N, C-alpha and C positions, 0 to 999 in steps of 0.2 A: 406559294404562288404569289407573285407581286403583280400589281395592276397600276395602270396610269389612267387618270381621268383628266381630260383637258377641257377647261371651260374658261370663258373670260368674264362671266357674270353669274353670281348666285342671287336668286330672288326669293322672297317669301311667298306665301300662298296668294297674296293679293297683287303680286307682280312688282312689288317694291324692291329696288336694288339693295342688297345687304352688303355685297362685296364685289368689286370689279378688279380686273387686272388689265394693265396696258400692253400685255404681250411680252414685256421685258422683265417680268418678275416683280414689278411694283404694284402693290395692292392699295386700293382705296376702300376703306370700310365705312359702314354707316356712321354718320356723324352724331353719335348719341350725346356728346357733350356740347352740342350747339342748341340754342344760342349761348354765347359766352361773352363776358366783357371783363376788362380790368382797366382801371384808371388810377392815376396818381396826380400829384400837384406839380410835377416837374414843369418848369417854365412859367409858373404863375407866382404872383406875390403871396407870401405866407399869409393865410387868412387870420385875422384877429378875432378871438373869441372872448366875449364879455364874461366877467366873473359870474359864476353861479347861474348861467343862462344856457339852456339846451339850445344848440345851434345846428342847423342843417349844414353839412359840408358838401360842397360842389367842386369836384376836381375836373379839370379840363383836358388833361393829357391822356388820350386813349392809347393804351398799350395794345389792346385787342378789343374789337367790337364786331363780332361775326355777323350780326344781323342788324346793325345800326339801331340797336335797342336801348343804348344809353344816350341820354340827352345831356350834352355838356353845358347847356344854358341853365337847366333847372336841377341837375344832379339826380334825375330819376332813371332807373332801369325798368323798362316795361318789356318783359320777355318775348311776347308775340307768339310763343309756342307753349302750350300747356304742359305741365309736368312738375317734377320735383327738382329743386335747384339747391346746390351747395353755395351758400353766401358767406362772404368773409370781409373783414376790414381790419386795418391797423392804423392807429392814430399816434403820432408823436408830437409832443409840445416842445417848442423852442424857448425854454425858460430856465434861468438859473434861480436856485432857491427852492423852497418847499411847496408842494401841493398838498392841500388837505384832502383833495379827491379829484380824480379824473374819470371820465366814462367814455366808452366807445359803444355805440348803440346802432343796431340794424332794425329798421322798421318796414313792415309790409303794409301798404295802404294806410300809413300813419300810425300803426299800432306796433309797439315793441315786441319782437320775438327773440332777440338775442342781444345781450348787453353784458359788458364786463366793467366793473367799477373798482378802481384802486384807491385805497384809503391809507396810503403810506407816503411819507415825504420823499421816498426814493423813486416812486413811479413817475416816469415821464412818457412812457409808451404802453399802450394797451391794445390788445387784439380781441376780436370776437368773431364767432362763426355760428352757423346753424343751417339746418335743412328746412326748406319751406316749399309748399305746393303753390304754384301760380296758375291761374286760369289762362294766361297767355294774352288776353285781350285788354283787360282793364286793370289787373293787379300791377303794382309797382313796388320797387325796393328803393330805400333811401338810407343814407348814413347820417348819424347825428353824433355830436360830442358835447360834453359839458365838463367844466372844471371849477374847482374852488381854490383860488390862489391869492385872493385879496385884491386882484386887479386883472385887467385884460391880459391875455397871453396869446401868442401866435402859435398856430400849427406849423410844425417844421416840415413843410411839404416840398420845398423847391431845391433842396441840396441833394447831392449824391444821386442825381437822376431820379428824384422822387422816391427813393428807397425808404424814406422814413414813414410815409403814409401810403396806403393802398386800399382800394375798394373794388370788389369784384363778385362775380357769380357765374356759375355754369350749370347747365342742365345735366342731371345724373340719371334721369329716366322718366317714364310716364307717370 
């Protein structure tokens, strides 16, 4: 025996909407991956990073910022919603020649929780990622980089629509 159930909204026990339908078969589900942001350096001058100096990176081109939680003036993401977040970044340097080392580092409230360091002359791009719990109100996420190349080097952020460098995070659960 087959049955049909017709509803336009499913709710949890507290009356919160889990899933809705517009009546035409289009579903809207709970936005579990919100807040979310992704930024890159498209349209901005490639930042110059001093040799052997950890430097905060501030990208100004927002690809997505669901809750206006990323500040383009200071490079901080303050989630506003408590939970676990998947955080990621990629840094590419615009330099010919060798690097003794480059690093891509994610920091929560000024403390490193994910970092990748390359110690090979062939590295000019590094990525890092990690999962972190944020309280939503005062915790924040920032991106840092460092290199050792004998002199200042630019981050390669503004070519190919910012594809060389990216910084983002999204909520994965409570």
